[in-house]
C-alpha positions, 0 to 999 in steps of 0.5 A, a space after each residue: 696137159 697142164 699149161 706151159 709157156 715153153 710147150 705153146 706153139 710158136 710163134 705165140 699170139 696173145 691178147 694183152 690185158 687192158 684195164 676195163 676192156 678185156 672182160 669176160 665178154 670182150 675176151 669171149 668175142 675175141 675167142 669166137 671171132 678167131 675160132 671161125 677162121 682157125 678151130 685149132 687157134 694158138 690164141 692165148 687170152 690175158 684178162 684185165 688186171 685185178 688188185 691183189 689187195 682187193 682179192 685178199 680182202 674178199 672184194 665181191 666185184 673183184 672176184 667176179 672179174 676173175 670168173 672164167 668162161 670155158 671158151 675163153 681158155 687158155 686164159 691168163 689172169 693178171 694181178 697187180 700189187 706191191 706186197 709180196 705176201 698179198 700178191 701170193 695169197 691173191 694168186 692162190 685164191 684166184 687159182 683155187 677159185 677159178 683155175 686160170 691157166 696161168 697168173 701174170 704179174 703187172 710190172 708195166 702199167 705207167 698210169 699215175 694211179 698205179 705207180 703212185 702206189 708203187 704198183 705197175 711199173 714203179 716196181 721196175 725201180 725196185 728189182 729186189 722188191 720185184 724179185 720177191 713178189 715173183 718168188 712168193 707168187 711162183 711159191 703160192 700156185 701150181 701154174 706158170 707165173 709170168 711178168 709184164 713189164 716195160 722197157 724201163 722206168 725212164 731209160 729203155 736199157 733198164 729192162 735188159 737187166 731187169 729181165 734177168 732178175 725177174 727170170 732168176 726169181 722164177 718167172 716162166 715168161 716175160 712180156 716186154 712193152 717197148 716203151 718206158 713209164 716216162 713215155 706212157 703211150 706216146 711216142 714209138 716202142 723200142 723194139 731193139 731193146 726188146 730183141 736184146 732182152 730176148 737174146 739174154 733170156 732162156 725163158 719165152 719173151 713176148 713183145 708188146 707195143 705198136 701192133 695195129 695190124 696183122 702185118 705189124 705183128 709179123 714185122 714186130 717178131 722179125 725185128 725182135 725175134 721174140 717168141 710171140 707178141 701180145 696185141 692190146 690197142 690194136 684188138 679194140 674194135 678189131 677182134 679180126 686181127 687174131 684171125 688175120 694172123 692165124 690165116 697168115 700163119 696157115 698160109 690161107 688168104 687174109 680177109 678183111 671183115 665186111 660191114 655185115 661181119 662188123 655189125 653181126 660182131 657188135 650185136 653179139 658183143 652187145 648181147 654178151 655184155 648185156 648177159 654178163 652185167 645187166 640191161 643197165 650196162 649199156 653205158 659201159 658197152 658204149 666205149 667199144 662202139 667207136 673202136 668198132 667203127 673207127 676209120 670207117 668212111 661214112 660212120 661219123 653221121 651215125 656216132 652221135 646217136 650211137 654214142 648217146 643210145 640208152 637201150 639195146 633196141 636203139 643200138 640194133 636199130 641204128 646198126 641195122 640202118 647203117 648206110 656206109 659206102 
């Protein structure tokens, strides 16, 4: 059966797209980890955003980023851009080449590099253009099209009317991050305004923001009445959060990863990273290491060596010699 947001089991559990983080190796680890606890997992993976302009130009590195391993499915490819024609063409190219289960349009990224070129959350300042982009992409592909947005550019209430426009343009689902662009990643997410978006929508609405534990996930759904939620930073170094949510949904005991679980997962992730990027990619993997051991008592003494390791053998040796209480 073709993927449809309306047909997904509720509540929806999803990995949020994160630039430079949710690549194939990381997405595979997320999926493998949750499948150990829930073979029939409801998890949906969102791949990191790619530039529509780069796809249209035929940039090889960008096209490689959109490749899909079967274990990652169902998977949603996020794209960004401010030109409706380029966005439509890029979506069509990606669907023809790799057949993701759905396409997501980034209208939420708050960083200056994006908004200075009128990408990401800057599109919330021009609802007409945003609407044209959704319509163009929707007409170009035969898979569901969703939009990830913020609570607003400067005011939290901006998302309520903006979401109505996006829905009217043909979006099949909307994710709302509870912060404004001006907030960036500071402060707290406004769940009340996301609840208002949900109350005024006839399509699935997913929540995003400040979910760092499995308990946060359920509290967010209770406060917003959304159809599910995307987890971003709460999944970094913590792929077990999705398994814990599944355990809770199944009525099973929620388990915490042991140090052995953590080390084995890091080593499996390291191997996937090297297979995907090559032996010289250790430097780009180190960003994950600090997340995996964040808050672990006794890890501080090992961090300098681990974060300066230059090859696979060094990392394996350090991890196998961890002595943490």
